[in-house]
N, C-alpha and C positions, 0 to 999 in steps of 0.2 A: 443690627446693624451700629446703633447708636448707642447701646446698653456696655458694649464690651470698651469703649474707651473713657463712657461717662466712670465706670467702675475702677478703670485702671487710676484715673485722674484722683476718683474720690480717696480711694487706696492711698496715691502718695498724699494727698493732701491731709489725711489725716496722720499719717506715719511721719508729717512735717513736724507733727505738736509733738513726737515723741523722742525725736531726736536730736538732740544736743550740737550744733554745726560745729565744725574743726577749724574755719575758714569765712573769712567776709572776702567778698566778691563784690567790688562796686564798678559800675558802668559808668565810665566816667561820659564827659561830655557836657559838664557844665559843673564851673567850681564850687556851686551850694551847695550839690550833691556832695565832693570833695571834704568841707566842713561837715555837712550832716555826718560823714561816714568819719569822720575824726572823734567826731565828740561821741559817735556809736562805739568804735574801738575802743576807746578810754572805757567802757561801762564794761566791754568785753577781753578784758585784760590778756596776754598771753596767745591769744591766736591769730595766725599771720592774716593778714588784707593784701587783698590782690587790686589795684585797679586797673580797669582794662579800657584803654584808650584814655581821653578823655583832655586835660589841661596840660601846660609842659611841664616835665619831671622835675625842675627846679621847684614852681608854684606847688605841686603836688609835696614834694618833700617839705615845704616849708609849712603848710597848711597841717600835714600829722607832726613835725617837729612840734609847732606851737600849741599840738592837743597834748602835747607829752607821752607821744607815741615813740615807743625804741624803734628807731630804723633798720633795726635787725627783721621787723614784724612787718614789713613795707616793702613789697613788690607792686613794680610796676611794670606792665607789658602795654606795650606800643604797638604790636601787631594786628590789633583790630582796625579794622575799615568800616566797621558800621555793626548795628547789633546783636548780626546773627554772628560774625565774627569774634564778637568778645567773648562768645561761649564756644564756638569752635577752635579757636587758638588756643583756648586753658583747658580745655575737660580734659585732655590726655598729661596735661601736668597735673593735675590735682587726682588723676585716677594715680598716676605714678607714684605722688606722694602717700596715698593710702586716704585721701579726703572723701569721703564719703556723703556729706553735708554740710553744705555753705549759705550762711547768710546772704541773699541777693538784696543790694540795696542801689535804689535805682530811682526817680521821680515815681512819684502817685501816678502822672498821665500818660508813664510809658511802662508801668508794671505790667499792664495784661500782657501786650507784645512780647517783653522781657519772658514773661514765665513762660508762656507757649512755645518762644524757643527755647528755653532753659528746660524744661521738663522733658520737651524730644532729644536736645543735641544731652544735655546730661543724665537725662533719666536712661539715655542709651545707655552708660556706663554705668548705673546705678548710683549716681550721684543726686541727692535730694536736695531740695531747695526752700529755706524759710524765707518768705519775702520782707522785707524791711520797706516800707515806701516812705520817701521824703514828700512831705507834703508839698502842693506849690499850689499858684492859681488857674493852672493851664486845666484846660477838659482835656478828658482821656481821648487819648488818638481815637481816630475809627479804625474800627474792627476790620476794615480789609486790610490795614499794614499787621494786624497782627496775624489774619489769615495768610496773606504774601508770606512773611517771612518766616511764617509756618510750614507752607510751602518750601520754602529756601531751605530751611532747618532738614526738612524730610530729603530734599535733594543731596545735602551733605552726608545723609546719613546713609542714602542707595551709591552716590555716588564718589563721595569727596570732597565735590565741591559745592560752592557756597551759591554761586550765579551772580558774586559782587561784581563781575566783571561787565554781566550784558547791559544793563540799562544803573547809571550813578544820577543820582538829584541828591544835592544837597539838603532838600526838604524830608529826604527819606533815611537819613541817617540817625 
């Protein structure tokens, strides 16, 4: 029973090493992440950047402008209300633009949960993730959050609803 998911995840992990991402997805929520992402984007010129959630628009725009990023590359999406919807609100946009691989930028403590959700949601549309962790001083989130939000991603895959309105606590975002 565990073998099939393990093989699938192993295949996706290996595939991500050979596919060059066509976009950068930044999970907002921390100004430092946006600064980190702006510097990363400088090293990867020409590919579009999506910031999902996060700081006020003007701040985000100024961070990327200060890094010398052409504003036409920057797409700020404020539809997400949590980590699950960071992915569900953008997956079809990426698919419609023919994007099949993205750099995923978030904090190191948040990456496990983000990858679980991203592999399910983006993987369902054939979009590969290449994780880029921003170093932090925080401990990795509890496994229970990754399991819970993985379940919410599966809920979205089967019903189109993320379950974000069932229970909302600030510490869960």
